[in-house]
C-alpha positions in Angstrom: -3.0 -28.2 -2.1 0.2 -26.7 -3.5 2.0 -29.7 -4.8 5.4 -31.2 -4.0 7.2 -27.9 -4.4 5.6 -26.5 -1.2 7.2 -29.3 0.9 10.6 -28.4 2.3 13.0 -30.6 0.2 11.2 -33.9 0.7 12.4 -35.3 -2.7 13.6 -38.5 -1.2 10.2 -39.2 0.4 8.4 -38.6 -2.9 10.2 -41.6 -4.5 10.7 -41.5 -8.3 7.8 -39.1 -9.0 8.4 -36.8 -12.0 9.1 -33.2 -11.3 6.2 -30.9 -12.4 7.1 -29.0 -15.6 8.3 -25.5 -14.9 8.5 -26.0 -11.2 11.4 -26.7 -8.8 11.4 -29.6 -6.4 11.9 -27.4 -3.4 10.4 -24.0 -2.8 13.2 -21.4 -2.2 13.6 -20.7 1.5 14.1 -16.9 0.9 12.2 -15.8 -2.3 13.7 -12.3 -2.2 16.7 -10.7 -0.6 16.2 -8.2 2.3 16.6 -5.0 0.3 14.3 -6.2 -2.6 11.7 -7.4 0.0 11.9 -4.1 1.8 11.5 -2.2 -1.5 8.5 -4.3 -2.5 7.0 -3.8 0.9 7.5 0.0 0.6 6.1 0.1 -2.9 3.0 -1.9 -1.8 2.3 0.2 1.2 0.0 3.1 1.2 2.6 5.4 2.6 4.4 5.6 -0.7 1.1 6.6 -2.4 1.2 10.1 -4.0 -2.4 10.6 -2.8 -1.1 10.1 0.8 1.5 12.8 0.2 -0.9 15.2 -1.4 -3.4 14.6 1.4 -1.0 15.6 4.1 0.5 18.4 2.1 -2.8 20.0 1.2 -4.4 19.3 4.6 -1.7 20.8 6.8 -0.7 23.6 4.4 -4.2 24.9 3.8 -5.3 24.3 7.4 -2.6 26.4 9.0 -2.7 29.0 6.2 -6.4 29.6 6.5 -6.3 29.2 10.3 -4.1 32.3 10.6 -5.7 34.0 7.7 -9.3 33.8 9.0 -8.3 33.9 12.7 -10.5 37.0 13.4 -13.5 36.1 11.3 -14.9 33.6 13.8 -18.3 32.8 12.1 -16.8 32.5 8.7 -13.9 30.5 10.0 -16.4 28.2 11.8 -18.3 27.6 8.6 -15.1 27.3 6.5 -13.5 24.9 9.0 -16.4 22.4 8.6 -16.4 22.8 4.8 -12.7 22.4 4.7 -12.6 19.4 7.0 -15.4 17.4 5.3 -14.2 18.3 1.7 -10.5 17.8 2.0 -10.3 15.1 4.6 -13.0 12.8 3.2 -12.2 13.6 -0.5 -8.5 12.8 -0.1 -9.2 9.8 2.1 -11.5 8.5 -0.5 -8.9 9.0 -3.2 -6.3 7.2 -1.0 -8.6 4.2 -0.5 -9.6 4.2 -4.2 -6.0 4.5 -5.3 -4.9 1.6 -3.0 -7.7 -0.6 -4.3 -6.8 0.2 -7.9 -3.1 -0.3 -7.3 -3.6 -3.8 -5.9 -3.3 -5.6 -9.3 0.0 -3.8 -9.9 1.3 -4.7 -6.5 0.4 -8.4 -6.6 3.5 -9.5 -8.6 5.8 -7.9 -6.0 4.1 -9.9 -3.2 4.2 -13.3 -4.9 
């Protein structure tokens, strides 16, 4: 499995077995302090993603701007609303998912 370092300080039960090189006998109870853990959790979350910010910024800004701008052009607004919804929503959502998947190798050291 993980070796003797995964056991909680059972050095006495292990007898005179040699410690693995580069490893401690006991795994640290708290690997990171609270603030560093929170920072790593925030950095690894999708909410800190720039695509998440741009998605909401562009979506709400353009949606409300064009909603009031094309308020009286109903047919054009109806067509534009569907074009806008499918393009911006799915395009930025795809960018968000793609960026999250591509960021996973960079985030893994903060989670270990």
